[in-house]
NUFILO-191938 format. One record per residue (C-alpha): residue number from 1; z, y, x. Coordinates in nm, 3 decimals. Example, Ala and Ser with C-alpha at 12.3 -4.5 7.8 and 13.67 -1.06 7.14 Angstrom:
# residues 2
+-----+---------+---------+---------+
: num :       Z :       Y :       X :
+-----+---------+---------+---------+
:   1 :   0.780 :  -0.450 :   1.230 :
:   2 :   0.714 :  -0.106 :   1.367 :
+-----+---------+---------+---------+
***
This chain:
# residues 365
+-----+---------+---------+---------+
: num :       Z :       Y :       X :
+-----+---------+---------+---------+
:   1 :  10.257 :   8.114 :  19.667 :
:   2 :  10.472 :   7.835 :  19.496 :
:   3 :  10.513 :   7.550 :  19.751 :
:   4 :  10.718 :   7.234 :  19.762 :
:   5 :  10.911 :   7.192 :  20.063 :
:   6 :  10.890 :   6.936 :  20.330 :
:   7 :  11.246 :   6.882 :  20.352 :
:   8 :  11.613 :   6.923 :  20.180 :
:   9 :  11.666 :   7.169 :  20.525 :
:  10 :  11.365 :   7.368 :  20.463 :
:  11 :  11.406 :   7.449 :  20.107 :
:  12 :  11.784 :   7.537 :  20.156 :
:  13 :  11.658 :   7.713 :  20.417 :
:  14 :  11.441 :   7.951 :  20.218 :
:  15 :  11.668 :   7.965 :  19.908 :
:  16 :  11.932 :   8.115 :  20.143 :
:  17 :  11.688 :   8.398 :  20.264 :
:  18 :  11.622 :   8.495 :  19.885 :
:  19 :  11.943 :   8.674 :  19.947 :
:  20 :  11.744 :   8.983 :  20.034 :
:  21 :  11.567 :   8.960 :  19.729 :
:  22 :  11.838 :   9.045 :  19.528 :
:  23 :  12.025 :   9.295 :  19.676 :
:  24 :  11.795 :   9.604 :  19.669 :
:  25 :  11.845 :   9.603 :  19.286 :
:  26 :  12.188 :   9.392 :  19.260 :
:  27 :  12.350 :   9.550 :  19.575 :
:  28 :  12.701 :   9.303 :  19.550 :
:  29 :  12.470 :   8.989 :  19.515 :
:  30 :  12.615 :   8.707 :  19.695 :
:  31 :  12.522 :   8.353 :  19.847 :
:  32 :  12.788 :   8.110 :  19.839 :
:  33 :  12.755 :   7.750 :  19.998 :
:  34 :  12.982 :   7.472 :  19.910 :
:  35 :  12.990 :   7.191 :  20.151 :
:  36 :  12.987 :   6.825 :  20.040 :
:  37 :  13.360 :   6.699 :  20.142 :
:  38 :  13.199 :   6.364 :  20.272 :
:  39 :  12.911 :   6.565 :  20.445 :
:  40 :  13.002 :   6.914 :  20.540 :
:  41 :  12.648 :   6.989 :  20.668 :
:  42 :  12.485 :   6.948 :  20.324 :
:  43 :  12.560 :   7.215 :  20.114 :
:  44 :  12.509 :   7.325 :  19.729 :
:  45 :  12.392 :   7.670 :  19.754 :
:  46 :  12.411 :   7.937 :  19.485 :
:  47 :  12.330 :   8.333 :  19.466 :
:  48 :  12.486 :   8.513 :  19.224 :
:  49 :  12.434 :   8.874 :  19.107 :
:  50 :  12.595 :   8.990 :  18.772 :
:  51 :  12.489 :   9.291 :  18.565 :
:  52 :  12.576 :   9.626 :  18.690 :
:  53 :  12.684 :   9.780 :  18.362 :
:  54 :  12.740 :   9.556 :  18.083 :
:  55 :  12.739 :   9.207 :  18.079 :
:  56 :  12.469 :   9.138 :  17.795 :
:  57 :  12.309 :   8.827 :  17.980 :
:  58 :  12.328 :   8.553 :  18.239 :
:  59 :  12.056 :   8.389 :  18.342 :
:  60 :  12.116 :   8.053 :  18.512 :
:  61 :  11.854 :   7.836 :  18.676 :
:  62 :  11.950 :   7.520 :  18.855 :
:  63 :  11.775 :   7.228 :  19.089 :
:  64 :  11.885 :   6.907 :  19.217 :
:  65 :  12.130 :   6.769 :  19.005 :
:  66 :  11.880 :   6.471 :  19.041 :
:  67 :  11.859 :   6.519 :  19.414 :
:  68 :  11.505 :   6.428 :  19.433 :
:  69 :  11.421 :   6.635 :  19.175 :
:  70 :  11.514 :   6.919 :  19.325 :
:  71 :  11.172 :   6.931 :  19.524 :
:  72 :  10.959 :   7.033 :  19.219 :
:  73 :  11.322 :   7.260 :  19.131 :
:  74 :  11.268 :   7.417 :  19.485 :
:  75 :  10.870 :   7.563 :  19.372 :
:  76 :  11.003 :   7.640 :  19.026 :
:  77 :  11.271 :   7.842 :  19.181 :
:  78 :  11.029 :   8.051 :  19.451 :
:  79 :  10.796 :   8.104 :  19.116 :
:  80 :  11.095 :   8.283 :  18.974 :
:  81 :  11.163 :   8.471 :  19.256 :
:  82 :  10.822 :   8.580 :  19.343 :
:  83 :  10.708 :   8.670 :  18.995 :
:  84 :  10.968 :   8.727 :  18.739 :
:  85 :  11.286 :   8.840 :  18.915 :
:  86 :  11.174 :   9.226 :  18.963 :
:  87 :  11.095 :   9.251 :  18.600 :
:  88 :  11.455 :   9.175 :  18.468 :
:  89 :  11.731 :   9.478 :  18.393 :
:  90 :  11.975 :   9.435 :  18.655 :
:  91 :  12.193 :   9.703 :  18.428 :
:  92 :  12.241 :   9.443 :  18.153 :
:  93 :  12.131 :   9.095 :  18.318 :
:  94 :  12.307 :   8.885 :  18.560 :
:  95 :  12.150 :   8.566 :  18.736 :
:  96 :  12.325 :   8.240 :  18.902 :
:  97 :  12.060 :   8.042 :  19.087 :
:  98 :  12.173 :   7.710 :  19.211 :
:  99 :  11.975 :   7.500 :  19.487 :
: 100 :  12.079 :   7.156 :  19.505 :
: 101 :  12.369 :   7.043 :  19.274 :
: 102 :  12.312 :   6.701 :  19.451 :
: 103 :  12.214 :   6.813 :  19.853 :
: 104 :  12.297 :   6.418 :  19.952 :
: 105 :  12.052 :   6.303 :  19.710 :
: 106 :  11.773 :   6.576 :  19.796 :
: 107 :  11.840 :   6.518 :  20.129 :
: 108 :  11.757 :   6.167 :  20.117 :
: 109 :  11.545 :   6.140 :  19.822 :
: 110 :  11.729 :   5.960 :  19.581 :
: 111 :  11.826 :   6.044 :  19.213 :
: 112 :  12.168 :   5.985 :  19.269 :
: 113 :  12.485 :   6.135 :  19.500 :
: 114 :  12.587 :   5.897 :  19.811 :
: 115 :  12.820 :   5.705 :  19.626 :
: 116 :  12.519 :   5.586 :  19.352 :
: 117 :  12.651 :   5.799 :  19.053 :
: 118 :  12.396 :   5.977 :  18.873 :
: 119 :  12.572 :   6.301 :  18.816 :
: 120 :  12.410 :   6.407 :  18.465 :
: 121 :  12.648 :   6.104 :  18.334 :
: 122 :  12.946 :   6.227 :  18.513 :
: 123 :  13.036 :   6.524 :  18.323 :
: 124 :  13.329 :   6.343 :  18.160 :
: 125 :  13.613 :   6.530 :  17.976 :
: 126 :  13.807 :   6.185 :  17.864 :
: 127 :  13.921 :   5.939 :  18.102 :
: 128 :  13.693 :   5.702 :  18.279 :
: 129 :  13.864 :   5.418 :  18.234 :
: 130 :  13.808 :   5.461 :  17.820 :
: 131 :  13.429 :   5.419 :  17.916 :
: 132 :  13.417 :   5.102 :  18.082 :
: 133 :  13.323 :   4.924 :  17.742 :
: 134 :  13.089 :   5.211 :  17.633 :
: 135 :  12.702 :   5.095 :  17.635 :
: 136 :  12.792 :   4.727 :  17.501 :
: 137 :  12.406 :   4.615 :  17.569 :
: 138 :  12.457 :   4.642 :  17.912 :
: 139 :  12.636 :   4.386 :  18.035 :
: 140 :  12.353 :   4.151 :  17.867 :
: 141 :  12.071 :   4.336 :  18.051 :
: 142 :  12.255 :   4.375 :  18.364 :
: 143 :  12.097 :   4.053 :  18.545 :
: 144 :  11.736 :   4.199 :  18.438 :
: 145 :  11.846 :   4.581 :  18.537 :
: 146 :  12.008 :   4.484 :  18.866 :
: 147 :  11.852 :   4.200 :  19.036 :
: 148 :  12.112 :   4.114 :  19.288 :
: 149 :  11.915 :   3.996 :  19.574 :
: 150 :  11.711 :   4.126 :  19.854 :
: 151 :  11.345 :   4.225 :  19.717 :
: 152 :  11.124 :   4.032 :  19.966 :
: 153 :  10.838 :   3.945 :  19.761 :
: 154 :  10.617 :   4.212 :  19.576 :
: 155 :  10.423 :   3.964 :  19.365 :
: 156 :  10.735 :   3.759 :  19.234 :
: 157 :  10.915 :   4.083 :  19.185 :
: 158 :  10.644 :   4.217 :  18.930 :
: 159 :  10.595 :   3.877 :  18.802 :
: 160 :  10.990 :   3.846 :  18.760 :
: 161 :  10.961 :   4.206 :  18.576 :
: 162 :  10.698 :   4.149 :  18.349 :
: 163 :  10.872 :   3.855 :  18.234 :
: 164 :  11.221 :   3.973 :  18.212 :
: 165 :  11.038 :   4.270 :  17.999 :
: 166 :  10.905 :   4.074 :  17.763 :
: 167 :  11.238 :   3.857 :  17.709 :
: 168 :  11.428 :   4.156 :  17.664 :
: 169 :  11.213 :   4.322 :  17.417 :
: 170 :  11.202 :   4.010 :  17.223 :
: 171 :  11.560 :   4.018 :  17.204 :
: 172 :  11.672 :   4.321 :  17.203 :
: 173 :  11.366 :   4.564 :  17.077 :
: 174 :  11.224 :   4.845 :  17.274 :
: 175 :  11.489 :   5.103 :  17.128 :
: 176 :  11.771 :   4.940 :  17.259 :
: 177 :  11.624 :   4.836 :  17.606 :
: 178 :  11.573 :   5.198 :  17.633 :
: 179 :  11.875 :   5.302 :  17.547 :
: 180 :  12.104 :   5.062 :  17.738 :
: 181 :  11.914 :   5.146 :  18.057 :
: 182 :  11.913 :   5.515 :  18.019 :
: 183 :  12.180 :   5.628 :  17.827 :
: 184 :  12.432 :   5.582 :  18.145 :
: 185 :  12.718 :   5.296 :  18.240 :
: 186 :  13.050 :   5.264 :  18.383 :
: 187 :  13.099 :   4.918 :  18.421 :
: 188 :  12.887 :   4.847 :  18.776 :
: 189 :  12.857 :   5.076 :  19.084 :
: 190 :  12.584 :   4.913 :  19.234 :
: 191 :  12.362 :   4.937 :  18.887 :
: 192 :  12.124 :   5.203 :  18.757 :
: 193 :  12.230 :   5.505 :  18.596 :
: 194 :  12.619 :   5.458 :  18.688 :
: 195 :  12.829 :   5.748 :  18.581 :
: 196 :  13.137 :   5.679 :  18.782 :
: 197 :  13.481 :   5.590 :  18.798 :
: 198 :  13.624 :   5.929 :  18.852 :
: 199 :  13.492 :   6.287 :  18.873 :
: 200 :  13.270 :   6.362 :  19.173 :
: 201 :  13.296 :   6.650 :  19.378 :
: 202 :  12.990 :   6.772 :  19.299 :
: 203 :  13.058 :   6.764 :  18.885 :
: 204 :  13.375 :   6.932 :  19.007 :
: 205 :  13.233 :   7.225 :  19.183 :
: 206 :  12.974 :   7.308 :  18.921 :
: 207 :  13.232 :   7.318 :  18.635 :
: 208 :  13.448 :   7.568 :  18.837 :
: 209 :  13.137 :   7.789 :  18.889 :
: 210 :  13.067 :   7.791 :  18.508 :
: 211 :  13.388 :   7.864 :  18.421 :
: 212 :  13.382 :   8.166 :  18.595 :
: 213 :  13.018 :   8.266 :  18.591 :
: 214 :  13.005 :   8.260 :  18.214 :
: 215 :  13.298 :   8.519 :  18.198 :
: 216 :  13.258 :   8.810 :  18.005 :
: 217 :  12.873 :   8.741 :  17.882 :
: 218 :  12.726 :   8.792 :  17.531 :
: 219 :  12.492 :   8.541 :  17.566 :
: 220 :  12.425 :   8.283 :  17.874 :
: 221 :  12.070 :   8.077 :  17.905 :
: 222 :  12.099 :   7.779 :  18.152 :
: 223 :  11.763 :   7.621 :  18.226 :
: 224 :  11.835 :   7.292 :  18.423 :
: 225 :  11.464 :   7.220 :  18.666 :
: 226 :  11.395 :   6.810 :  18.636 :
: 227 :  11.116 :   6.562 :  18.656 :
: 228 :  11.006 :   6.236 :  18.539 :
: 229 :  11.030 :   6.257 :  18.150 :
: 230 :  10.722 :   6.321 :  17.910 :
: 231 :  10.343 :   6.304 :  17.894 :
: 232 :  10.160 :   6.352 :  18.217 :
: 233 :  10.101 :   6.747 :  18.291 :
: 234 :  10.339 :   6.872 :  18.041 :
: 235 :  10.663 :   6.985 :  18.056 :
: 236 :  10.943 :   6.941 :  17.750 :
: 237 :  11.239 :   7.129 :  17.686 :
: 238 :  11.497 :   6.885 :  17.646 :
: 239 :  11.760 :   7.028 :  17.407 :
: 240 :  12.141 :   6.901 :  17.352 :
: 241 :  12.215 :   6.776 :  17.029 :
: 242 :  12.484 :   7.057 :  17.042 :
: 243 :  12.222 :   7.324 :  16.988 :
: 244 :  12.182 :   7.487 :  16.658 :
: 245 :  11.845 :   7.623 :  16.670 :
: 246 :  11.553 :   7.411 :  16.550 :
: 247 :  11.276 :   7.284 :  16.750 :
: 248 :  11.040 :   7.570 :  16.574 :
: 249 :  11.317 :   7.879 :  16.643 :
: 250 :  11.343 :   7.699 :  17.030 :
: 251 :  10.944 :   7.668 :  17.100 :
: 252 :  10.918 :   8.034 :  16.939 :
: 253 :  11.210 :   8.167 :  17.107 :
: 254 :  11.122 :   8.001 :  17.481 :
: 255 :  10.732 :   7.969 :  17.473 :
: 256 :  10.755 :   7.597 :  17.526 :
: 257 :  10.494 :   7.359 :  17.334 :
: 258 :  10.710 :   7.073 :  17.320 :
: 259 :  11.064 :   6.999 :  17.246 :
: 260 :  11.273 :   6.718 :  17.228 :
: 261 :  11.642 :   6.672 :  17.173 :
: 262 :  11.841 :   6.406 :  17.352 :
: 263 :  11.863 :   6.180 :  17.071 :
: 264 :  11.724 :   5.807 :  17.012 :
: 265 :  11.471 :   5.882 :  16.832 :
: 266 :  11.308 :   6.210 :  17.037 :
: 267 :  11.432 :   6.132 :  17.410 :
: 268 :  11.762 :   5.918 :  17.437 :
: 269 :  12.112 :   5.918 :  17.451 :
: 270 :  12.330 :   6.039 :  17.737 :
: 271 :  12.707 :   5.993 :  17.824 :
: 272 :  12.823 :   6.295 :  18.061 :
: 273 :  12.564 :   6.539 :  18.027 :
: 274 :  12.604 :   6.852 :  18.242 :
: 275 :  12.443 :   7.043 :  17.922 :
: 276 :  12.647 :   6.874 :  17.664 :
: 277 :  12.957 :   6.973 :  17.884 :
: 278 :  12.883 :   7.356 :  17.894 :
: 279 :  12.830 :   7.392 :  17.529 :
: 280 :  13.203 :   7.232 :  17.457 :
: 281 :  13.302 :   7.472 :  17.762 :
: 282 :  13.156 :   7.780 :  17.554 :
: 283 :  13.271 :   7.685 :  17.236 :
: 284 :  13.649 :   7.625 :  17.378 :
: 285 :  13.696 :   7.894 :  17.662 :
: 286 :  13.407 :   8.164 :  17.547 :
: 287 :  13.425 :   8.156 :  17.161 :
: 288 :  13.214 :   8.481 :  17.164 :
: 289 :  12.922 :   8.397 :  17.362 :
: 290 :  12.608 :   8.268 :  17.274 :
: 291 :  12.466 :   7.966 :  17.500 :
: 292 :  12.141 :   7.818 :  17.507 :
: 293 :  12.090 :   7.513 :  17.754 :
: 294 :  11.812 :   7.289 :  17.836 :
: 295 :  11.615 :   7.085 :  18.074 :
: 296 :  11.284 :   7.145 :  18.196 :
: 297 :  11.153 :   6.812 :  18.220 :
: 298 :  10.807 :   6.810 :  18.374 :
: 299 :  10.665 :   6.480 :  18.317 :
: 300 :  10.490 :   6.255 :  18.564 :
: 301 :  10.356 :   5.898 :  18.508 :
: 302 :  10.334 :   5.923 :  18.130 :
: 303 :  10.507 :   5.864 :  17.801 :
: 304 :  10.318 :   5.513 :  17.691 :
: 305 :  10.486 :   5.200 :  17.660 :
: 306 :  10.291 :   5.102 :  17.977 :
: 307 :  10.415 :   5.407 :  18.197 :
: 308 :  10.744 :   5.391 :  18.063 :
: 309 :  10.760 :   5.026 :  18.167 :
: 310 :  10.634 :   5.139 :  18.516 :
: 311 :  10.894 :   5.394 :  18.516 :
: 312 :  11.182 :   5.155 :  18.461 :
: 313 :  11.002 :   4.886 :  18.728 :
: 314 :  11.058 :   5.159 :  18.979 :
: 315 :  11.382 :   5.292 :  18.892 :
: 316 :  11.514 :   4.895 :  18.926 :
: 317 :  11.299 :   4.824 :  19.200 :
: 318 :  11.446 :   5.130 :  19.414 :
: 319 :  11.805 :   5.042 :  19.320 :
: 320 :  11.727 :   4.715 :  19.456 :
: 321 :  11.591 :   4.845 :  19.761 :
: 322 :  11.931 :   5.060 :  19.829 :
: 323 :  12.200 :   4.819 :  19.712 :
: 324 :  12.058 :   4.499 :  19.874 :
: 325 :  11.683 :   4.573 :  20.107 :
: 326 :  11.372 :   4.461 :  20.080 :
: 327 :  11.067 :   4.356 :  20.327 :
: 328 :  10.923 :   4.651 :  20.529 :
: 329 :  10.584 :   4.604 :  20.277 :
: 330 :  10.796 :   4.601 :  19.979 :
: 331 :  10.999 :   4.913 :  20.101 :
: 332 :  10.740 :   5.108 :  20.188 :
: 333 :  10.530 :   5.071 :  19.847 :
: 334 :  10.851 :   5.146 :  19.663 :
: 335 :  10.942 :   5.461 :  19.840 :
: 336 :  10.567 :   5.592 :  19.761 :
: 337 :  10.607 :   5.473 :  19.388 :
: 338 :  10.946 :   5.633 :  19.382 :
: 339 :  10.827 :   5.944 :  19.481 :
: 340 :  10.542 :   5.963 :  19.274 :
: 341 :  10.770 :   5.918 :  18.967 :
: 342 :  10.946 :   6.247 :  19.095 :
: 343 :  10.695 :   6.415 :  19.237 :
: 344 :  10.325 :   6.333 :  19.218 :
: 345 :  10.109 :   6.393 :  19.476 :
: 346 :   9.812 :   6.527 :  19.268 :
: 347 :   9.780 :   6.879 :  19.327 :
: 348 :   9.666 :   6.969 :  18.969 :
: 349 :  10.012 :   6.850 :  18.896 :
: 350 :  10.212 :   7.088 :  19.060 :
: 351 :   9.957 :   7.366 :  18.926 :
: 352 :  10.015 :   7.271 :  18.584 :
: 353 :  10.423 :   7.201 :  18.615 :
: 354 :  10.402 :   7.608 :  18.751 :
: 355 :  10.229 :   7.704 :  18.481 :
: 356 :  10.462 :   7.554 :  18.268 :
: 357 :  10.766 :   7.715 :  18.418 :
: 358 :  10.583 :   8.072 :  18.357 :
: 359 :  10.536 :   8.025 :  17.999 :
: 360 :  11.001 :   7.951 :  18.002 :
: 361 :  11.027 :   8.240 :  18.221 :
: 362 :  10.780 :   8.499 :  18.046 :
: 363 :  11.046 :   8.448 :  17.774 :
: 364 :  11.376 :   8.564 :  17.963 :
: 365 :  11.197 :   8.888 :  18.100 :
+-----+---------+---------+---------+
***
C-alpha cells in the first residue's frame, strides 16, 4: 500500500531500494544520486531504465520540484512501482523516475530551495537581468505580499491581511492580484514566488538530465507531481500553452476528468516553468520526437475565493516567518496550516489522490 513518508530521508531510502524492482525486467537499470553543491548529504535521486530494443516511448515521472510537495509525490511513485511497473513493455518503453528535484525543500518541508527560489520559475533561457521589470504589478503589491517584519500577533496579522486583500482587490481586481502573486518575480529575493537571479544548481541538473534522457525516443511523456491547486479531492492535469492537443483530446488520452492550461483564464501564467522549457528543448534538439508534459496537481484547500485567499494568506505568512521570524504561537499555527496546504492530514484525501493517480497511470500501460 502506498503511504506518505515521515521524512525526506525515509522517502529517499525507499526510492533507492526500488532499483531491485527494475533490474529483473530492465537489467541495465541504474540509480544516480545528484548531490546539492551546498549540501552534499542532500540528493536528487534518479532511476533510469532505457528501452531494451526500440526506443519508442519514455515515461518520466518526477516529484519534489516544490520540495514539500514531494511527500505526496513519493506516495504516487510507490503506487507506480507497486501497480503499474510490471505492465510496461521493457522492449519498447524506457522509464525515468526522479525523486526530490528540490531535496533541500523536501527535507525542510518548504516549497523553495535554500536560496528562496521557486524552481518552477527558474527554467529561464534568457539573461535573468532582462526579467527585472517582469511582472509589473508586483512592486505595487510588494508590501502586501511580503510584510517586512516579525509576525508576532496572529490576530493582527489576519486583520491586516483581510484589509490588504480588500484594498488590493478593489484597486487591481482579483485576476491581476492572482497573476502578480503567482506568475513569478525576479526583483525581490526575499519575496514569494522568487524566480532567482541566476540558474539554480537543481535547475541545471534537470536540464542536463532531460537532454541526455530524451535522446533517441520517438515519444516522451512527462508527468510532474504537485499539490495545492484546484478543487479539494480532485486532481487537475495542468498543461502547457505549448501543447497542441485540445482539452478533450488530452482527457480522452490520459483519463483525466479535469484539464487546465497554464494561462490566466484556466490556471495562471508562469514564467520559467519546467514543462514549458521541455517543450522548447524537444522542438529545438529533438524535432522528430513527440512530447507531452503536464503537472498532476492534487487539490487541497479548494478553488473558491475564500479558499484562494486562505492559500495566499498562508503563503505570505510562511514567507514572513522564513524571512523575519514569528512568535512561537504564530509559528506553530503557520507550520501546521502550511503543511495542510500541501499535504492534507485527512486520510480520505490521500485515498482520493491515489485513485486519481491511477486514472493517469492506467493510460500509460
